[in-house]
C-alpha positions as a Python dict, from the first residue, in 0.01 Angstrom:
ca = {
    (1, 'M'): (0, 0, 0),
    (2, 'N'): (339, 159, -54),
    (3, 'G'): (681, 75, -24),
    (4, 'T'): (737, 45, 314),
    (5, 'D'): (419, -43, 400),
    (6, 'Q'): (460, -387, 341),
    (7, 'W'): (345, -638, 641),
    (8, 'Y'): (337, -1006, 661),
    (9, 'Y'): (105, -1209, 948),
    (10, 'L'): (96, -1575, 1047),
    (11, 'D'): (-232, -1746, 958),
    (12, 'G'): (-176, -2087, 1141),
    (13, 'S'): (140, -2206, 1024),
    (14, 'E'): (134, -2015, 673),
    (15, 'T'): (270, -1667, 609),
    (16, 'R'): (51, -1406, 400),
    (17, 'G'): (137, -1081, 287),
    (18, 'P'): (269, -858, 145),
    (19, 'V'): (-43, -628, 280),
    (20, 'A'): (-97, -314, 392),
    (21, 'S'): (-81, -255, 786),
    (22, 'A'): (-451, -89, 763),
    (23, 'Q'): (-546, -430, 591),
    (24, 'I'): (-429, -637, 880),
    (25, 'A'): (-583, -398, 1117),
    (26, 'Q'): (-906, -409, 944),
    (27, 'L'): (-896, -822, 979),
    (28, 'V'): (-815, -804, 1333),
    (29, 'K'): (-1114, -548, 1409),
    (30, 'G'): (-1328, -755, 1230),
    (31, 'G'): (-1278, -1087, 1414),
    (32, 'S'): (-1098, -1258, 1114),
    (33, 'L'): (-743, -1227, 1297),
    (34, 'S'): (-672, -1215, 1703),
    (35, 'A'): (-512, -932, 1799),
    (36, 'S'): (-221, -1150, 1919),
    (37, 'T'): (-165, -1250, 1539),
    (38, 'Q'): (211, -1233, 1478),
    (39, 'V'): (332, -987, 1250),
    (40, 'A'): (620, -825, 1067),
    (41, 'Q'): (700, -520, 836),
    (42, 'A'): (926, -608, 514),
    (43, 'G'): (1317, -613, 691),
    (44, 'W'): (1179, -718, 1031),
    (45, 'Q'): (1386, -1026, 1161),
    (46, 'T'): (1143, -1098, 1438),
    (47, 'W'): (793, -1139, 1452),
    (48, 'T'): (588, -927, 1708),
    (49, 'P'): (193, -914, 1816),
    (50, 'A'): (-34, -691, 1607),
    (51, 'S'): (-171, -566, 1934),
    (52, 'S'): (172, -418, 1978),
    (53, 'A'): (317, -357, 1631),
    (54, 'L'): (-32, -174, 1517),
    (55, 'A'): (-147, -44, 1834),
    (56, 'H'): (-195, 317, 1672),
    (57, 'L'): (-436, 145, 1416),
    (58, 'L'): (-608, -121, 1633),
    (59, 'N'): (-698, 141, 1894),
    (60, 'A'): (-782, 402, 1652),
    (61, 'P'): (-1231, 495, 1688),
    (62, 'A'): (-1393, 314, 1426),
    (63, 'Q'): (-1465, 507, 1132),
    (64, 'G'): (-1783, 743, 1166),
    (65, 'A'): (-1760, 693, 1570),
    (66, 'A'): (-1803, 985, 1738),
    (67, 'P'): (-1448, 1166, 1844),
    (68, 'G'): (-1346, 1100, 2196),
    (69, 'V'): (-1573, 819, 2227),
    (70, 'A'): (-1371, 479, 2320),
    (71, 'P'): (-1526, 142, 2304),
    (72, 'A'): (-1688, -2, 2592),
    (73, 'A'): (-1463, -182, 2796),
    (74, 'V'): (-1566, -543, 2908),
    (75, 'P'): (-1705, -537, 3281),
    (76, 'S'): (-1483, -701, 3541),
    (77, 'A'): (-1555, -980, 3721),
    (78, 'Y'): (-1527, -903, 4130),
    (79, 'A'): (-1524, -1107, 4414),
    (80, 'I'): (-1474, -1045, 4820),
    (81, 'K'): (-1251, -1222, 5029),
    (82, 'V'): (-1345, -1387, 5338),
    (83, 'Q'): (-1094, -1514, 5580),
    (84, 'C'): (-1085, -1734, 5919),
    (85, 'I'): (-928, -1521, 6169),
    (86, 'S'): (-971, -1721, 6493),
    (87, 'G'): (-1102, -2084, 6550),
    (88, 'P'): (-1019, -2419, 6436),
    (89, 'D'): (-1057, -2315, 6078),
    (90, 'T'): (-814, -2000, 6120),
    (91, 'G'): (-609, -1881, 5801),
    (92, 'K'): (-873, -2085, 5557),
    (93, 'A'): (-997, -1823, 5304),
    (94, 'Y'): (-1227, -1799, 4995),
    (95, 'M'): (-1320, -1558, 4719),
    (96, 'I'): (-1688, -1537, 4687),
    (97, 'G'): (-1847, -1374, 4362),
    (98, 'A'): (-2157, -1320, 4219),
    (99, 'G'): (-2257, -1708, 4236),
    (100, 'E'): (-2375, -1847, 4586),
    (101, 'V'): (-2121, -2052, 4742),
    (102, 'S'): (-2176, -2307, 5007),
    (103, 'L'): (-1950, -2330, 5320),
    (104, 'G'): (-1927, -2606, 5539),
    (105, 'R'): (-1763, -2928, 5595),
    (106, 'V'): (-1852, -2968, 5215),
    (107, 'S'): (-1588, -2715, 5156),
    (108, 'G'): (-1338, -2792, 5388),
    (109, 'I'): (-1406, -2623, 5684),
    (110, 'G'): (-1514, -2773, 6022),
    (111, 'A'): (-1376, -3083, 6029),
    (112, 'Y'): (-1261, -3019, 6411),
    (113, 'D'): (-1578, -2828, 6480),
    (114, 'P'): (-1913, -3014, 6577),
    (115, 'G'): (-2086, -2689, 6564),
    (116, 'I'): (-2072, -2672, 6135),
    (117, 'A'): (-2280, -2846, 5936),
    (118, 'E'): (-2189, -3064, 5597),
    (119, 'N'): (-2354, -2733, 5426),
    (120, 'H'): (-2416, -2445, 5693),
    (121, 'V'): (-2428, -2137, 5479),
    (122, 'V'): (-2471, -1980, 5141),
    (123, 'L'): (-2281, -1674, 5063),
    (124, 'S'): (-2270, -1445, 4738),
    (125, 'W'): (-2128, -1065, 4662),
    (126, 'Q'): (-2377, -888, 4454),
    (127, 'N'): (-2360, -485, 4451),
    (128, 'N'): (-2096, -452, 4698),
    (129, 'V'): (-2275, -634, 4948),
    (130, 'L'): (-2238, -983, 5094),
    (131, 'F'): (-2544, -1184, 5100),
    (132, 'F'): (-2559, -1496, 5349),
    (133, 'R'): (-2837, -1736, 5417),
    (134, 'A'): (-2788, -2045, 5634),
    (135, 'F'): (-2932, -2385, 5566),
    (136, 'P'): (-3213, -2537, 5786),
    (137, 'G'): (-3093, -2582, 6129),
    (138, 'A'): (-2789, -2421, 6086),
    (139, 'R'): (-2714, -2047, 6240),
    (140, 'V'): (-2453, -1768, 6172),
    (141, 'R'): (-2357, -1505, 6461),
    (142, 'V'): (-2354, -1167, 6356),
    (143, 'A'): (-2271, -890, 6650),
    (144, 'G'): (-2353, -1152, 6900),
    (145, 'V'): (-2714, -1244, 6778),
    (146, 'D'): (-2763, -1572, 6563),
    (147, 'V'): (-2952, -1534, 6276),
    (148, 'T'): (-3043, -1707, 5971),
    (149, 'Q'): (-3011, -1487, 5695),
    (150, 'G'): (-2892, -1120, 5602),
    (151, 'T'): (-2622, -897, 5480),
    (152, 'L'): (-2256, -842, 5574),
    (153, 'S'): (-2052, -499, 5489),
    (154, 'N'): (-1655, -461, 5405),
    (155, 'G'): (-1459, -563, 5698),
    (156, 'Q'): (-1719, -724, 5920),
    (157, 'Q'): (-1697, -1021, 6117),
    (158, 'F'): (-1937, -1310, 6155),
    (159, 'Q'): (-1913, -1620, 6332),
    (160, 'I'): (-1993, -1993, 6207),
    (161, 'G'): (-1945, -2228, 6501),
    (162, 'Q'): (-1643, -2210, 6664),
    (163, 'S'): (-1466, -1991, 6405),
    (164, 'V'): (-1458, -1615, 6353),
    (165, 'W'): (-1456, -1500, 5962),
    (166, 'Q'): (-1406, -1156, 5865),
    (167, 'V'): (-1520, -1001, 5504),
    (168, 'G'): (-1236, -819, 5301),
    (169, 'S'): (-1198, -447, 5323),
    (170, 'A'): (-1223, -441, 4957),
    (171, 'P'): (-1354, -607, 4659),
    (172, 'V'): (-1080, -799, 4439),
    (173, 'D'): (-1068, -726, 4049),
    (174, 'L'): (-1086, -1126, 3964),
    (175, 'G'): (-927, -1058, 3586),
    (176, 'S'): (-621, -861, 3719),
    (177, 'L'): (-600, -1142, 3997),
    (178, 'V'): (-560, -1402, 3759),
    (179, 'G'): (-335, -1223, 3517),
    (180, 'S'): (-105, -1128, 3812),
    (181, 'L'): (-95, -1466, 3919),
    (182, 'G'): (-42, -1596, 3545),
    (183, 'D'): (244, -1318, 3533),
    (184, 'R'): (412, -1464, 3846),
    (185, 'L'): (383, -1830, 3721),
    (186, 'R'): (544, -1722, 3371),
    (187, 'K'): (800, -1564, 3558),
    (188, 'L'): (889, -1821, 3774),
    (189, 'S'): (886, -2098, 3513),
    (190, 'G'): (1063, -1864, 3261),
    (191, 'G'): (790, -1927, 3011),
    (192, 'D'): (629, -1709, 2710),
    (193, 'K'): (317, -1528, 2738),
    (194, 'L'): (38, -1732, 2521),
    (195, 'E'): (-9, -1559, 2203),
    (196, 'G'): (-278, -1685, 1954),
    (197, 'F'): (-377, -1983, 2211),
    (198, 'N'): (-731, -2040, 2188),
    (199, 'L'): (-919, -2367, 2320),
    (200, 'S'): (-1207, -2393, 2079),
    (201, 'V'): (-978, -2350, 1760),
    (202, 'M'): (-698, -2596, 1940),
    (203, 'F'): (-982, -2845, 1923),
    (204, 'S'): (-1142, -2782, 1632),
    (205, 'E'): (-1051, -3069, 1431),
    (206, 'V'): (-1109, -3341, 1726),
    (207, 'F'): (-1412, -3473, 1528),
    (208, 'K'): (-1306, -3386, 1162),
    (209, 'G'): (-1342, -3681, 924),
    (210, 'R'): (-1032, -3850, 839),
    (211, 'K'): (-931, -4102, 556),
    (212, 'Q'): (-734, -4418, 653),
    (213, 'G'): (-453, -4338, 493),
    (214, 'E'): (-429, -3993, 637),
    (215, 'I'): (-432, -4185, 965),
    (216, 'D'): (-162, -4405, 881),
    (217, 'E'): (80, -4125, 741),
    (218, 'Y'): (19, -3901, 1053),
    (219, 'F'): (249, -4166, 1246),
    (220, 'V'): (500, -4200, 1035),
    (221, 'V'): (745, -3954, 1175),
    (222, 'G'): (1067, -3934, 1382),
    (223, 'S'): (1291, -4118, 1144),
    (224, 'D'): (1564, -3931, 921),
    (225, 'R'): (1345, -3977, 614),
    (226, 'T'): (1011, -3887, 761),
    (227, 'T'): (1098, -3616, 991),
    (228, 'P'): (994, -3305, 800),
    (229, 'A'): (1233, -3038, 719),
    (230, 'I'): (1260, -2702, 969),
    (231, 'D'): (1123, -2470, 687),
    (232, 'D'): (817, -2715, 677),
    (233, 'V'): (757, -2755, 1073),
    (234, 'Q'): (425, -2551, 1205),
    (235, 'T'): (481, -2257, 1439),
    (236, 'G'): (178, -2177, 1523),
    (237, 'W'): (-53, -2358, 1791),
    (238, 'P'): (-141, -2714, 1701),
    (239, 'R'): (-485, -2890, 1634),
    (240, 'P'): (-448, -3202, 1817),
    (241, 'W'): (-718, -3485, 1702),
    (242, 'F'): (-600, -3822, 1725),
    (243, 'F'): (-571, -3858, 2099),
    (244, 'M'): (-962, -3837, 2084),
    (245, 'R'): (-994, -4145, 1899),
    (246, 'V'): (-718, -4337, 2149),
    (247, 'L'): (-976, -4235, 2409),
    (248, 'L'): (-1273, -4329, 2244),
    (249, 'F'): (-1118, -4676, 2166),
    (250, 'L'): (-961, -4750, 2497),
    (251, 'L'): (-1315, -4651, 2646),
    (252, 'I'): (-1488, -4872, 2447),
    (253, 'G'): (-1263, -5179, 2545),
    (254, 'Y'): (-1288, -5075, 2911),
    (255, 'A'): (-1668, -5065, 2878),
    (256, 'G'): (-1676, -5430, 2700),
    (257, 'L'): (-1445, -5563, 2996),
    (258, 'Y'): (-1676, -5397, 3275),
    (259, 'Y'): (-1994, -5533, 3094),
    (260, 'G'): (-1851, -5898, 3075),
    (261, 'F'): (-1742, -5886, 3435),
    (262, 'Q'): (-2110, -5755, 3511),
    (263, 'T'): (-2270, -6003, 3330),
    (264, 'F'): (-2085, -6330, 3391),
    (265, 'S'): (-1876, -6287, 3700),
    (266, 'N'): (-1580, -6405, 3564),
    (267, 'E'): (-1262, -6312, 3817),
    (268, 'K'): (-1044, -6341, 3522),
    (269, 'L'): (-1123, -6007, 3358),
    (270, 'I'): (-1019, -5826, 3683),
    (271, 'P'): (-645, -5789, 3581),
    (272, 'G'): (-754, -5660, 3190),
    (273, 'I'): (-996, -5410, 3378),
    (274, 'M'): (-751, -5284, 3606),
    (275, 'M'): (-498, -5240, 3374),
    (276, 'I'): (-689, -5102, 3089),
    (277, 'G'): (-914, -4887, 3324),
    (278, 'A'): (-554, -4742, 3442),
    (279, 'L'): (-437, -4696, 3112),
    (280, 'V'): (-743, -4535, 2905),
    (281, 'I'): (-724, -4168, 2981),
    (282, 'P'): (-339, -4137, 3043),
    (283, 'L'): (-217, -4288, 2743),
    (284, 'A'): (-463, -4034, 2540),
    (285, 'T'): (-308, -3765, 2709),
    (286, 'V'): (11, -3861, 2605),
    (287, 'F'): (-94, -3885, 2251),
    (288, 'F'): (-219, -3546, 2283),
    (289, 'F'): (122, -3416, 2383),
    (290, 'F'): (267, -3623, 2086),
    (291, 'E'): (58, -3416, 1860),
    (292, 'M'): (180, -3101, 2038),
    (293, 'N'): (511, -3188, 1916),
    (294, 'T'): (556, -2980, 1589),
    (295, 'P'): (876, -3074, 1476),
    (296, 'R'): (772, -3446, 1450),
    (297, 'N'): (1076, -3567, 1532),
    (298, 'V'): (967, -3826, 1788),
    (299, 'S'): (838, -4150, 1663),
    (300, 'F'): (550, -4307, 1810),
    (301, 'A'): (777, -4643, 1876),
    (302, 'K'): (995, -4387, 2076),
    (303, 'V'): (655, -4262, 2267),
    (304, 'L'): (539, -4617, 2362),
    (305, 'M'): (871, -4717, 2476),
    (306, 'L'): (887, -4428, 2709),
    (307, 'V'): (539, -4466, 2888),
    (308, 'C'): (653, -4843, 2939),
    (309, 'L'): (1019, -4845, 3007),
    (310, 'G'): (1021, -4487, 3141),
    (311, 'G'): (711, -4544, 3372),
    (312, 'I'): (847, -4860, 3528),
    (313, 'A'): (1213, -4646, 3574),
    (314, 'S'): (1053, -4383, 3725),
    (315, 'L'): (841, -4612, 3938),
    (316, 'F'): (1196, -4752, 4059),
    (317, 'L'): (1339, -4474, 4135),
    (318, 'A'): (1054, -4317, 4326),
    (319, 'L'): (1045, -4619, 4534),
    (320, 'T'): (1416, -4579, 4611),
    (321, 'G'): (1381, -4215, 4669),
    (322, 'F'): (1125, -4288, 4939),
    (323, 'E'): (1346, -4543, 5089),
    (324, 'V'): (1661, -4306, 5114),
    (325, 'S'): (1493, -3974, 5191),
    (326, 'N'): (1440, -3862, 5540),
    (327, 'L'): (1080, -3692, 5446),
    (328, 'D'): (858, -3901, 5637),
    (329, 'W'): (782, -3587, 5815),
    (330, 'M'): (619, -3441, 5522),
    (331, 'G'): (360, -3705, 5494),
    (332, 'A'): (214, -3777, 5176),
    (333, 'S'): (330, -3429, 5022),
    (334, 'S'): (662, -3579, 5036),
    (335, 'A'): (589, -3745, 4693),
    (336, 'G'): (604, -3406, 4571),
    (337, 'I'): (975, -3389, 4605),
    (338, 'V'): (1054, -3771, 4588),
    (339, 'E'): (812, -3879, 4284),
    (340, 'E'): (886, -3565, 4086),
    (341, 'I'): (1280, -3608, 4111),
    (342, 'G'): (1235, -3981, 4027),
    (343, 'K'): (1030, -3927, 3686),
    (344, 'L'): (1273, -3639, 3619),
    (345, 'L'): (1554, -3898, 3637),
    (346, 'A'): (1373, -4136, 3455),
    (347, 'V'): (1376, -3918, 3192),
    (348, 'V'): (1726, -3804, 3160),
    (349, 'L'): (1817, -4172, 3188),
    (350, 'V'): (1591, -4294, 2889),
    (351, 'V'): (1601, -4053, 2652),
    (352, 'R'): (2032, -3937, 2601),
    (353, 'Q'): (2001, -3876, 2236),
    (354, 'I'): (2139, -3502, 2154),
    (355, 'K'): (1950, -3532, 1841),
    (356, 'Y'): (1615, -3440, 2050),
    (357, 'K'): (1728, -3044, 2100),
    (358, 'Y'): (1374, -2874, 2158),
    (359, 'I'): (1178, -2771, 2433),
    (360, 'L'): (856, -2954, 2255),
    (361, 'N'): (1038, -3303, 2273),
    (362, 'G'): (1122, -3230, 2664),
    (363, 'I'): (770, -3157, 2720),
    (364, 'L'): (682, -3491, 2531),
    (365, 'F'): (924, -3701, 2707),
    (366, 'G'): (807, -3572, 3015),
    (367, 'A'): (453, -3634, 2919),
    (368, 'A'): (472, -3991, 2829),
    (369, 'I'): (705, -4077, 3131),
    (370, 'G'): (482, -3902, 3344),
    (371, 'G'): (185, -4134, 3177),
    (372, 'G'): (373, -4428, 3207),
    (373, 'F'): (383, -4357, 3606),
    (374, 'A'): (30, -4246, 3643),
    (375, 'A'): (-96, -4568, 3479),
    (376, 'F'): (107, -4816, 3672),
    (377, 'E'): (29, -4613, 4014),
    (378, 'S'): (-331, -4618, 3910),
    (379, 'A'): (-330, -4992, 3851),
    (380, 'G'): (-164, -5045, 4198),
    (381, 'Y'): (-396, -4836, 4376),
    (382, 'A'): (-733, -5035, 4204),
    (383, 'F'): (-556, -5382, 4305),
    (384, 'D'): (-497, -5242, 4654),
    (385, 'A'): (-878, -5118, 4699),
    (386, 'F'): (-997, -5446, 4549),
    (387, 'L'): (-776, -5651, 4819),
    (388, 'I'): (-864, -5442, 5113),
    (389, 'S'): (-1223, -5402, 5038),
    (390, 'S'): (-1233, -5754, 4931),
    (391, 'R'): (-1126, -5853, 5276),
    (392, 'I'): (-1351, -5616, 5481),
    (393, 'G'): (-1649, -5789, 5283),
    (394, 'F'): (-1532, -6125, 5364),
    (395, 'L'): (-1525, -6080, 5726),
    (396, 'K'): (-1854, -5903, 5712),
    (397, 'E'): (-2001, -6188, 5501),
    (398, 'L'): (-1899, -6447, 5743),
    (399, 'Q'): (-2025, -6228, 6066),
    (400, 'A'): (-2343, -6197, 5906),
    (401, 'H'): (-2464, -6526, 5726),
    (402, 'Q'): (-2171, -6789, 5770),
    (403, 'M'): (-2056, -6843, 6098),
    (404, 'K'): (-2317, -7089, 6226),
    (405, 'P'): (-2245, -7314, 5929),
    (406, 'I'): (-1893, -7295, 5960),
    (407, 'V'): (-1914, -7408, 6325),
    (408, 'D'): (-2168, -7670, 6223),
    (409, 'A'): (-1919, -7799, 5961),
    (410, 'L'): (-1587, -7808, 6211),
    (411, 'S'): (-1796, -7984, 6438),
    (412, 'N'): (-1886, -8267, 6215),
    (413, 'G'): (-1542, -8257, 6081),
    (414, 'D'): (-1701, -8156, 5745),
    (415, 'A'): (-1395, -7988, 5561),
    (416, 'K'): (-1535, -7967, 5180),
    (417, 'T'): (-1816, -7787, 5346),
    (418, 'F'): (-1586, -7577, 5555),
    (419, 'F'): (-1400, -7456, 5241),
    (420, 'N'): (-1685, -7447, 5021),
    (421, 'I'): (-1836, -7182, 5278),
    (422, 'L'): (-1526, -6991, 5257),
    (423, 'Y'): (-1493, -6992, 4914),
    (424, 'N'): (-1845, -6902, 4822),
    (425, 'A'): (-1802, -6587, 5098),
    (426, 'M'): (-1484, -6466, 4922),
    (427, 'G'): (-1637, -6491, 4586),
    (428, 'Q'): (-1955, -6268, 4726),
    (429, 'A'): (-1688, -6030, 4871),
    (430, 'W'): (-1496, -6019, 4538),
    (431, 'F'): (-1809, -5925, 4294),
    (432, 'S'): (-1962, -5699, 4546),
    (433, 'S'): (-1720, -5489, 4810),
    (434, 'G'): (-1386, -5550, 4604),
    (435, 'A'): (-1559, -5483, 4255),
    (436, 'A'): (-1713, -5148, 4382),
    (437, 'A'): (-1416, -5011, 4537),
    (438, 'M'): (-1205, -5125, 4240),
    (439, 'F'): (-1419, -4960, 3985),
    (440, 'D'): (-1455, -4629, 4214),
    (441, 'S'): (-1083, -4635, 4220),
    (442, 'I'): (-1016, -4657, 3885),
    (443, 'Q'): (-1251, -4406, 3782),
    (444, 'T'): (-1174, -4161, 4003),
    (445, 'R'): (-775, -4143, 3950),
    (446, 'A'): (-879, -4184, 3534),
    (447, 'L'): (-1036, -3838, 3558),
    (448, 'L'): (-801, -3688, 3742),
    (449, 'A'): (-505, -3846, 3564),
    (450, 'P'): (-423, -3564, 3300),
    (451, 'F'): (-386, -3308, 3573),
    (452, 'G'): (-132, -3481, 3793),
    (453, 'H'): (163, -3670, 3678),
    (454, 'I'): (145, -3616, 3325),
    (455, 'V'): (158, -3249, 3308),
    (456, 'W'): (382, -3238, 3622),
    (457, 'T'): (653, -3459, 3427),
    (458, 'A'): (583, -3238, 3079),
    (459, 'I'): (705, -2899, 3280),
    (460, 'S'): (1017, -3035, 3476),
    (461, 'A'): (1104, -3200, 3177),
    (462, 'G'): (1057, -2924, 2905),
    (463, 'A'): (1222, -2689, 3157),
    (464, 'M'): (1554, -2944, 3155),
    (465, 'W'): (1523, -2947, 2764),
    (466, 'R'): (1547, -2573, 2773),
    (467, 'V'): (1887, -2565, 2924),
    (468, 'K'): (2014, -2893, 2743),
    (469, 'R'): (1894, -2848, 2386),
    (470, 'D'): (2151, -3018, 2168),
    (471, 'Q'): (2390, -3088, 2444),
    (472, 'P'): (2494, -3405, 2606),
    (473, 'F'): (2312, -3403, 2956),
    (474, 'K'): (2556, -3301, 3258),
    (475, 'I'): (2477, -3292, 3599),
    (476, 'G'): (2545, -2925, 3636),
    (477, 'M'): (2230, -2863, 3413),
    (478, 'L'): (2025, -3013, 3724),
    (479, 'F'): (2164, -2686, 3923),
    (480, 'D'): (2069, -2423, 3636),
    (481, 'P'): (1861, -2152, 3826),
    (482, 'S'): (1579, -2085, 3553),
    (483, 'F'): (1531, -2495, 3557),
    (484, 'L'): (1484, -2535, 3942),
    (485, 'R'): (1251, -2233, 3969),
    (486, 'T'): (1061, -2391, 3706),
    (487, 'L'): (1094, -2758, 3893),
    (488, 'L'): (949, -2596, 4192),
    (489, 'I'): (626, -2579, 4030),
    (490, 'P'): (504, -2932, 3970),
    (491, 'M'): (656, -2991, 4337),
    (492, 'C'): (464, -2772, 4503),
    (493, 'L'): (168, -2860, 4293),
    (494, 'H'): (188, -3240, 4357),
    (495, 'A'): (253, -3164, 4731),
    (496, 'I'): (-73, -2947, 4795),
    (497, 'W'): (-236, -3241, 4577),
    (498, 'N'): (-141, -3487, 4844),
    (499, 'S'): (-177, -3265, 5133),
    (500, 'N'): (-438, -3247, 5383),
    (501, 'L'): (-532, -2911, 5240),
    (502, 'I'): (-763, -3047, 4996),
    (503, 'A'): (-1095, -3128, 5081),
    (504, 'E'): (-1309, -3479, 5008),
    (505, 'G'): (-1552, -3542, 4773),
    (506, 'V'): (-1664, -3325, 4493),
    (507, 'L'): (-1493, -3014, 4631),
    (508, 'G'): (-1196, -3229, 4640),
    (509, 'T'): (-1202, -3319, 4297),
    (510, 'L'): (-1260, -2936, 4170),
    (511, 'E'): (-967, -2827, 4374),
    (512, 'R'): (-730, -3073, 4239),
    (513, 'V'): (-883, -2968, 3881),
    (514, 'G'): (-788, -2658, 3935),
    (515, 'L'): (-448, -2728, 4019),
    (516, 'G'): (-399, -2873, 3706),
    (517, 'V'): (-559, -2601, 3509),
    (518, 'V'): (-225, -2449, 3700),
    (519, 'G'): (-12, -2691, 3595),
    (520, 'Y'): (-137, -2676, 3191),
    (521, 'F'): (-99, -2290, 3221),
    (522, 'V'): (254, -2352, 3272),
    (523, 'A'): (327, -2628, 3041),
    (524, 'F'): (120, -2441, 2759),
    (525, 'S'): (376, -2123, 2855),
    (526, 'L'): (661, -2380, 2776),
    (527, 'V'): (484, -2479, 2448),
    (528, 'Q'): (470, -2119, 2332),
    (529, 'Q'): (852, -2092, 2436),
    (530, 'G'): (882, -2421, 2219),
    (531, 'L'): (705, -2289, 1930),
    (532, 'R'): (903, -1974, 1960),
    (533, 'Q'): (1255, -2144, 1948),
    (534, 'V'): (1136, -2349, 1629),
    (535, 'R'): (1026, -2024, 1464),
    (536, 'T'): (1396, -1881, 1530),
    (537, 'E'): (1551, -2171, 1418),
    (538, 'Q'): (1363, -2121, 1094),
    (539, 'L'): (1454, -1779, 1062),
    (540, 'E'): (1845, -1856, 1105),
    (541, 'H'): (1803, -2129, 861),
    (542, 'T'): (1650, -1902, 612),
    (543, 'R'): (1932, -1649, 669),
    (544, 'S'): (2184, -1880, 620),
    (545, 'T'): (2027, -2045, 299),
    (546, 'F'): (1987, -1646, 150),
    (547, 'K'): (2340, -1603, 226),
    (548, 'Q'): (2488, -1932, 55),
    (549, 'S'): (2250, -1850, -230),
    (550, 'Q'): (2388, -1497, -239),
    (551, 'E'): (2776, -1635, -193),
    (552, 'I'): (2701, -1899, -501),
    (553, 'L'): (2569, -1622, -733),
    (554, 'T'): (2795, -1394, -682),
    (555, 'T'): (3109, -1573, -692),
    (556, 'S'): (2969, -1755, -1036),
    (557, 'G'): (2950, -1420, -1204),
    (558, 'R'): (2594, -1436, -1235),
    (559, 'F'): (2449, -1213, -934),
    (560, 'Q'): (2723, -901, -909),
    (561, 'T'): (2489, -658, -738),
    (562, 'R'): (2550, -545, -371),
    (563, 'I'): (2268, -654, -81),
    (564, 'Q'): (2230, -354, 112),
}
């Protein structure tokens, strides 16, 4: 290693080096380091990915390889687009890859077409040919002939029920498509490209054993004495772990209440089941974002306050928004505008201290208030499902078994028997129809909770803190172009989530999870930007400290040489 070939690299939150550039390239090629590892040559003021700074070494052929032979490229995944061009499902489109895909009512088509079955036809794209196979009793019309299986070529049309579909003219590279969508989302949100991000590494410490003292100290943060100095803040991707303990603990509590209700049929357990069931996954997800806040300048008590008070405030603001807005024409999709604005205003109202200046702080505040909103809303939906299903079950119970005894009791003037019959019928409805609907609502919304309100509000609040930083909040910040562009993303995701574009059943759940993945992609790009913000502040602090030390030593006569 000569005097100029001195390099440093980031290993998690640790800075390693100096080492020769060839050594870093060797570590990357060997898999010990990622190509996105941040590196800097001695004297550089910023970090750069190794894939860019050392491209001349990383792209060179390995020693002993044949000249001119490049490493084998990873094969791309291709798919073909099929789109409905006429009929009841006009405009709907699907990407068909090598794996078989079932089209029918289960996939969201044929709602207004009696000629389409629940599962109508299976499609797959292999070797530049679209293969199809109809389910028993179903038919596909190709060139005016009803067939049950066959192949379709690029640009060819086929008919399912009353709708005509067309195969795309050329396959699509899914890798480049996903990359293009990611670039557009980053450009819209103003976030950073993910560097060094790896899900398996991020969750590698989830089940690692911890001592009780370590767990206790983990939450002693956020005060003037417990907030780490800027030089000690981690700037690599954090590895959260405590959120899983919260999830398991609350799941055990919910399971205990569920078992008690099923065993003892005690209606007094119902409120606890609703609240704990609605809180399990939202609270665990909030803890995940708490651990992502690497500056560690927000206390655990502050987060719980935001979940409770912020959740209530956001619900109130959202309900007020529905009353004063005139968006009924949008149907359920209007929540994408009203509720996202309400939650964001709650963040701004509840968190006003200028000491919380980091983008990561805003992301945490948004996740906490979104988590509270999601928990309270889910509890309300569970209660609503319980009441409605109980009433329907009560009426069915009376109609099926209790009408004659009721008539007899009324005829005999036996009020006690009459009320006992009604009470027993209501009890049976509670513990059959009402309880089943309640549990279904709780569990469905719990599974989807991380992909909705929590990540949506994390995105909008993170974008707001990117504008606000260490300044007091001003109304004009709400009209900052970069903030408004980012706010459009959770609004659109929320509106699509609530729209009739989403199918019912399992497919609808998968579509909502897909929307959630998009949301987390944007949220993590903001996290990346937040980590860079911390890293920049660390460098500025280091320069400032060095300059002060230089001035002191020079003035005292102990350091008289000039620094070039």
